C-alpha positions in Angstrom: 0.0 -0.1 0.1 1.3 3.4 -0.9 2.1 6.1 1.5 -0.8 8.0 -0.1 -3.2 5.4 0.4 -2.4 4.8 4.0 -2.7 8.6 4.8 -6.1 8.6 2.9 -7.4 5.7 4.9 -6.2 7.2 8.1 -8.1 10.5 7.1 -11.3 8.5 6.3 -11.3 6.7 9.6 -10.8 10.0 11.4 -13.7 11.4 9.5 -15.9 8.4 10.3 -15.0 8.9 14.2 -16.2 12.2 14.1 -19.6 12.0 12.3 -18.2 13.3 9.0 -19.3 11.9 5.6 -16.7 12.0 2.8 -17.5 12.7 -0.8 -15.2 12.2 -3.7 -14.7 14.6 -6.7 -12.1 13.0 -8.9 -9.0 12.6 -6.8 -10.0 15.3 -4.1 -11.7 14.2 -1.0 -14.0 16.8 0.5 -15.5 16.2 3.8 -19.2 17.1 4.8 -20.3 17.1 8.1 -23.2 14.9 9.3 -26.2 16.8 10.9 -27.2 13.7 12.6 -24.3 13.3 14.4 -25.5 13.1 18.1 -23.0 13.1 21.3 -24.2 11.9 24.5 -21.2 12.6 26.4 -19.3 15.7 27.1 -16.1 13.8 26.3 -17.4 12.8 23.0 -18.3 16.5 22.2 -14.6 17.3 22.3 -13.4 20.9 22.1 -16.4 22.3 20.8 -18.4 21.3 23.7 -16.0 22.4 26.0 -16.2 26.2 25.2 -20.0 26.0 24.6 -22.1 27.0 27.6 -23.1 30.1 29.8 -20.9 32.7 31.1 -22.2 35.2 33.6 -20.5 38.3 35.1 -20.6 42.2 35.7 -19.5 45.1 33.6 -16.8 47.4 35.0 -13.2 47.2 35.9 -14.2 46.0 39.5 -17.1 44.2 38.8 -19.8 46.7 40.2 -21.6 47.5 36.9 -24.7 46.0 35.5 -24.9 42.1 35.3 -24.1 40.3 31.8 -24.8 37.1 30.6 -23.3 35.1 27.5 -24.5 32.0 25.7 -22.1 30.1 23.6 -23.3 27.8 21.0 -21.3 25.4 19.0 -22.0 25.1 15.4 -19.4 22.4 14.6 -15.8 22.4 13.2 -14.7 25.2 15.7 -17.3 27.6 14.5 -19.7 29.3 17.1 -22.5 31.8 17.5 -23.1 33.6 20.6 -25.7 35.7 22.2 -24.9 38.5 25.0 -27.5 39.8 27.3 -27.5 43.0 29.3 -29.1 42.3 32.7 -28.1 38.7 33.0 -28.8 35.3 31.6 -32.3 34.4 30.4 -34.4 33.7 33.5 -31.9 35.6 35.8 -32.7 39.0 34.8 -32.0 38.9 31.1 -33.8 38.0 28.0 -36.3 40.7 28.2 -34.7 42.6 25.5 -32.8 41.5 22.3 -29.2 40.2 22.9 -26.1 41.2 20.7 -25.4 38.6 18.4 -21.8 37.5 17.9 -19.9 34.7 15.7 -16.6 33.6 15.5 -14.3 30.5 15.6 -11.5 28.8 17.6 -8.2 30.7 17.2 -5.6 28.1 18.8 -6.4 28.1 22.4 -9.1 30.7 22.7 -12.5 31.3 20.9 -12.7 34.8 19.3 -16.5 36.2 18.8 -17.2 39.4 16.7 -20.0 41.7 16.7 -20.1 45.0 14.5 -18.8 47.2 17.4 -17.4 44.9 20.0 -15.6 41.6 20.7 -15.9 38.5 23.0 -12.9 36.4 23.6 -13.5 33.1 25.3 -10.8 31.1 27.2 -11.4 27.9 29.3 -13.5 28.7 32.2 -13.9 32.7 31.5 -14.6 35.2 28.8 -13.8 39.0 28.4 -15.9 41.3 26.5 -14.1 44.3 24.8 -15.3 47.5 23.1 -14.4 48.5 19.5 -11.4 50.5 21.1 -10.1 47.0 22.5 -10.8 48.0 26.1 -12.5 45.4 28.4 -16.2 46.1 29.3 -16.9 43.0 31.3 -15.4 39.9 32.8 -17.4 36.7 32.8 -16.9 33.2 34.1 -18.4 29.9 33.0 -21.4 28.9 34.9 -23.7 25.7 35.1 -27.3 26.2 36.0 -29.3 23.6 37.4 -33.1 23.5 37.4 -34.8 24.4 40.8 -37.3 21.3 40.0 -34.5 18.8 39.2 -35.0 15.5 41.1 -38.4 16.7 42.2 -39.9 14.0 44.6 -43.4 13.0 43.7 -46.3 13.4 46.0 -48.0 10.5 47.7 -50.8 10.9 45.5 -49.0 10.8 42.1 -48.5 8.1 39.8 -44.7 7.3 39.0 -44.5 6.8 35.3 -41.0 6.3 35.0 -38.1 5.6 37.5 -35.7 3.5 35.3 -37.1 0.3 36.6 -39.8 -0.6 33.9 -42.0 0.8 31.1 -45.1 -0.9 32.4 -47.2 2.5 32.2 -46.2 2.9 28.4 -47.6 0.9 25.4 -45.6 -1.7 23.6 -42.4 -0.2 21.9 -41.2 1.9 24.8 -37.4 1.5 25.2 -35.1 1.7 28.4 -31.3 2.5 27.1 -28.6 0.8 28.5 -28.0 3.6 31.2 -31.5 3.3 32.6 -33.2 6.1 30.7 -36.3 6.3 28.6 -35.8 6.6 25.0 -38.0 9.0 22.6 -41.0 7.4 21.1 -42.7 6.2 24.2 -46.5 6.5 24.7 -48.5 6.2 27.8 -51.0 3.5 28.0 -53.8 5.5 29.7 -55.5 8.7 28.5 -55.1 12.0 30.2 -57.5 14.7 31.3 -56.5 17.3 34.1 -53.0 16.9 35.4 -49.6 18.1 36.7 -46.9 16.0 34.9 -43.2 16.3 35.8 -40.5 15.0 33.4 -36.9 15.5 32.9 -35.2 15.3 29.7 -31.7 15.8 28.2 -30.9 16.7 24.7 -27.7 15.3 22.8 -25.1 17.5 21.5 -25.6 17.9 17.8 -23.3 20.7 16.7 -24.0 20.2 13.0 -27.4 20.1 13.0 -29.7 23.4 12.5 -33.3 24.3 13.3 -35.7 21.6 13.8 -33.0 18.9 13.1 -31.2 19.7 16.5 -32.4 17.5 19.2 -36.1 17.4 18.3 -38.7 15.7 20.4 -41.9 16.9 22.3 -44.5 16.2 24.7 -48.0 15.5 22.6 -50.5 16.0 25.3 -53.6 13.9 24.1 -51.5 13.7 21.0 -53.1 16.9 20.0 -51.3 19.8 21.9 -47.3 19.6 21.4 -44.9 21.3 23.9 -41.9 21.3 21.8 -38.5 19.8 22.9 -35.7 21.3 20.8 -32.2 22.3 21.3 -32.8 26.1 21.2 -30.0 27.1 23.5 -29.2 30.6 22.7 -31.7 31.3 20.5 -34.8 33.9 20.6 -37.0 31.4 21.8 -39.8 30.9 18.8 -43.3 29.0 19.0 -41.2 26.1 17.4 -38.5 26.0 19.9 -38.2 24.5 23.3 -41.1 25.2 25.5 -43.2 26.5 22.8 -46.8 25.4 21.9 -45.8 24.1 18.7 -46.5 26.8 15.8 -49.0 28.6 18.1 -47.2 30.4 21.0 -43.4 31.2 22.1 -42.4 30.9 25.6 -42.3 34.0 27.6 -38.4 33.6 28.1 -36.3 30.9 26.6 -35.1 28.9 29.5 -33.3 26.2 27.3 -30.1 25.1 28.9 -27.0 23.7 26.8 -27.3 20.2 25.5 -26.4 17.2 27.9 -27.9 19.3 30.7 -30.9 17.6 32.4 -33.6 20.0 32.3 -37.3 19.9 33.4 -40.7 20.5 32.6 -43.4 21.0 35.1 -46.7 21.0 33.0 -50.1 21.9 34.3 -53.1 21.1 31.9 -56.6 21.3 32.0 -58.3 19.6 29.2 -60.9 21.2 26.8 -64.5 21.0 28.0 -67.5 19.3 26.1 -71.1 19.4 26.4 -73.4 16.4 26.1 -73.8 17.1 22.3 -70.0 16.9 21.7 -69.6 20.5 21.3 -66.5 22.5 22.9 -67.6 25.0 25.5 -63.9 25.4 26.9 -60.5 25.5 25.4 -57.9 23.5 26.8 -55.5 25.5 29.2 -51.7 25.0 30.1 -49.3 26.1 32.7 -45.5 25.4 31.9 -42.5 25.8 34.1 -39.2 25.2 32.2 -36.4 24.6 34.6 -38.6 26.1 37.4 -39.3 29.4 35.2 -43.0 30.1 34.3 -42.9 30.2 30.6 -46.6 29.9 30.0 -49.3 30.8 32.5 -53.0 29.6 32.4 -52.5 29.7 28.4 -55.6 29.0 26.5 -54.9 26.6 23.6 -57.6 27.2 20.9 -57.2 24.2 18.8 -54.6 21.3 18.2 -51.0 22.2 17.6 -49.4 21.4 14.1 -50.0 17.8 13.2 -51.8 17.0 16.3 -55.0 14.9 16.4 -58.3 16.6 15.8 -59.8 17.9 19.3 -62.8 15.8 20.5 -64.2 14.8 23.8 -62.2 11.5 23.9 -59.2 11.6 26.0 -55.9 10.3 24.6 -52.4 9.4 26.1 -49.4 11.6 26.2 -46.5 10.8 23.3 -43.1 11.6 24.0 -42.4 12.5 20.2 -39.7 10.5 18.2 -37.8 12.4 15.8 -34.9 10.3 15.1 -32.7 12.2 17.8 -31.6 10.4 21.0 -33.4 12.5 23.5 -33.6 10.8 26.9 -36.0 11.1 29.7 -36.1 10.3 33.3 -38.2 10.7 36.5 -41.4 11.1 34.9 -44.6 11.4 37.5 -48.0 12.6 37.3 -50.7 14.0 39.7 -54.5 14.2 38.7 -55.7 17.9 39.1 -59.3 19.0 39.7 -59.8 22.3 38.5 -60.4 25.2 39.5 -57.7 25.3 42.1 -56.4 28.5 43.8 -52.8 29.0 44.4 -50.2 31.0 45.8 -48.3 32.5 42.7 -44.7 32.2 42.0 -42.7 35.3 42.9 -42.7 37.9 40.0 -39.0 37.8 39.4 -39.4 34.0 38.4 -42.5 34.3 36.5 -41.1 36.9 34.2 -44.6 38.3 33.5 -46.4 41.4 34.7 -48.2 41.1 38.2 -52.0 42.4 38.8 -51.2 42.5 42.5 -48.8 42.0 45.3 -47.9 38.4 45.0 -50.8 37.4 42.6 -51.1 36.6 39.0 -54.1 36.7 36.5 -54.6 33.0 36.7 -56.1 30.7 39.5 -54.4 27.5 38.3 -52.1 25.2 40.3 -48.4 25.4 40.5 -45.7 23.2 42.3 -45.6 23.0 45.9 -41.9 23.3 45.6 -42.3 26.7 43.9 -44.6 28.2 46.3 -42.8 27.6 49.5 -40.7 30.4 51.1 -37.0 30.7 50.3 -37.2 29.6 46.6 -37.1 33.1 44.7 -34.9 33.2 41.9 -31.8 31.2 43.2 -30.4 28.7 41.1 
C-alpha cells in the first residue's frame, strides 16, 4: 500500500469517528459534516463542547456594574455563535430585550467572537467582552445552572410513570437505554385529562444540526397539543423552539439550557370542556414551568397544534415524540388535578410576567408546592 493510500485511509477513519461523511470529486476528498451526528457525553463532544455554554459576570473594572450574560453555541468544526444579554442570563434578569449577536471561531487555545462594534474572547472557564477600541467592558466566568425542580420528589398521590425500573405504564415499543433512561417515542397506556406532569429530559449535543433537526422531540399532550422539545439554547425562543406550544405560542423567556444538561418540564394541563352534544364549551389550558421558570401561565389553547390529532371529547394518552434524535427522559410522574384550583403564585422575578397585584397573577391554576414555598425565589 502506498504512503498516499495509508494517509487517505487514516483520514477516512478519523472522519468517520467524528461523524463526517466524505464525498469524492475526482482525486480530491471533501468532507461534509453529518447533521445527524449526536454526542451523548461531554468527552465525545470534544473542544467544541468545552467552549459551549453559559457565562455570567458584571460590567466595569471592579465588577460593580450591570450584570451581563453570554450564551455560546457550538456550530461544529470550531465555529460558534453567541448571544450576549445585558441584565444577565435568561431567567436570571436577562432575556427581556434582544441580545447582541456574535459569531466566530476557535483561534488556537481561545475563541474569538465578533459583533459589529465589540468582541468577546472566550478562554477555558472565562470570557472577556471588549469594546471597539479594545478596552475590556466586562469579565465573565463559565457557569452551570441547574433547574430548581430537578429531582423533584412525587407527592404521595402521584403516579410514578418512569423511574428507570420498567416501562409498564407505556405502550409496547417503549425502550429503556443501557444507562436506565427512557428513549424517545414512548406513549403512555392511559389517556389523560387534568394533570400535573413532571418530567426531566436531556438533549444530545448535535453541533452540525440546524433548526428543527437539532435534538427534536416533544411532549404531545393527548396527542393533540405539543410542547416542543428542541435544542434552542442561545436562540430567540420561538413557537417552534423549546417550551413553545408548537407553531402557536412562544415561551415568555427561552429557558433552554445547553445540551447534555438535564432539564425539567412541569406541565399543568386542563383538558378542553365539552357538552353532552359533543360541542366544545371551553378551550384546553396550560401552565408550563421550564427549569422552574413559568414560561406559559394559564394559557388558553384554541386548537390542536401542528399535526396533532383533531380535538374531540375523547381523552388520549401522552406521546414523547420521536424525531430520530436520541433525546432521553427520566423521573416522570403525574398527579391528577381537579380544576379550578386556587394557588399562591410564584414570585414575580421567577415568572417573567406582569403582576396584577402583590404576589398574585391573573390565573387561578395550580403550581408546584416546591415553587410556592418560602425561600425559593430566583436562586439557582
